[in-house]
N, C-alpha and C positions, 0 to 999 in steps of 0.2 A: 179666919179668912174663909170666905165663901167660894164656891166654884166659879161664879161670875168674875170675882175678883182675880183668881187664879188664871181664867182665861184673859183678862185685859192685861195681866202682867205679861204672859206668854206672848200676846201680840205686840206689846211694847218691845219685847226683846226680840222678837222676829223683825219688826220694822227697822229696829236699830241695825240688827246684822244686816239686812238687805240694803240699808243705806250705804253702810261701808263697804259692802262687797259687790254692789251692783255693777261697778265697771268691770270686775275682774270675772263674774261668773259666765258670760258668753264665751270668753277665751278657754275658761276651763272646760265647759261644755264641748266646745270643738276639740279641744286636746283629747277629752276622753272618747269622743267618737272616733278619732283617727288614730288612737294609741296603738292599735294593732297594726295598722299600716305602716306606722312611723317605726315600730319595733322591728317588723320584719324587713324593712328597707334598711335601717342601721344594722341589722344582722347580715343581710345580704353584703353590704359594704365591707365588713370586717371579716366575713367567711366567704370571699368572692371565689376563690379557687375550690374550695369545697362544693359551693353551689353549682359552679359551673360543671365540675367533675360528676357530681350526681345527676345532672339533667343529661349530660353526655352518655353516662352509663345506662341511665334508665331508658332514654328515648332512642338510644343508637342513632343520634341525629348528627354527630360530628362536633368537633371542637367550635367551628365558626357559629354554627346555628345555636349551640349551647351558650356561648358567649353573648350572642345577640339577644337570647330569650332572658338571661340574667340581667343584662343591661337594661333591656326594656322594663322589666319588673322593678328594678332599682329606681330607674328614672320616674317611671310612672307612679311608683309609690311615694317616693320622697318629693317629687314635684308636685303631686296632689295635695299631699299634706301641708306643703308650703303654701299653696294657693289657698287651701281651705283656712290655714291659720291667719294668713293676710287678709282674707276677705276678698280676694280678686278672682274673679271667674269661678266663683264657688259652684255654680251649677255644672260647668263644664269639668272641673276637677272631680266632682262626685260621679260624673259619667265615666271620666278616665278611671276612677279608682273601682267602679263597677266592671269596666272592661278588663282591669286587671284580674279581677275575681274570675271572670269568664275565662280569660286566657289561661288561667292556671289551672 
């Protein structure tokens, strides 16, 4: 088996793989891109009190402002992730996620 035969076989395998997975790869790529935001939003959801108390203690901003900040982060991150995965307003969702990074 020569090198050219091996390359042709590899190309055939790659083509077959892409035919089967072509419809799933864009969704998987988007999920990988937003995975950090998704994880952080879910963690905020389950650790709401700890997040709020940390912001309140660190910034000395009071209970209300700490709650508003955590809520804004939570909704911004999870909302942006949902919009990107659903392919609705992707450009605005990316700007929103960038804004969350700047805010933090």
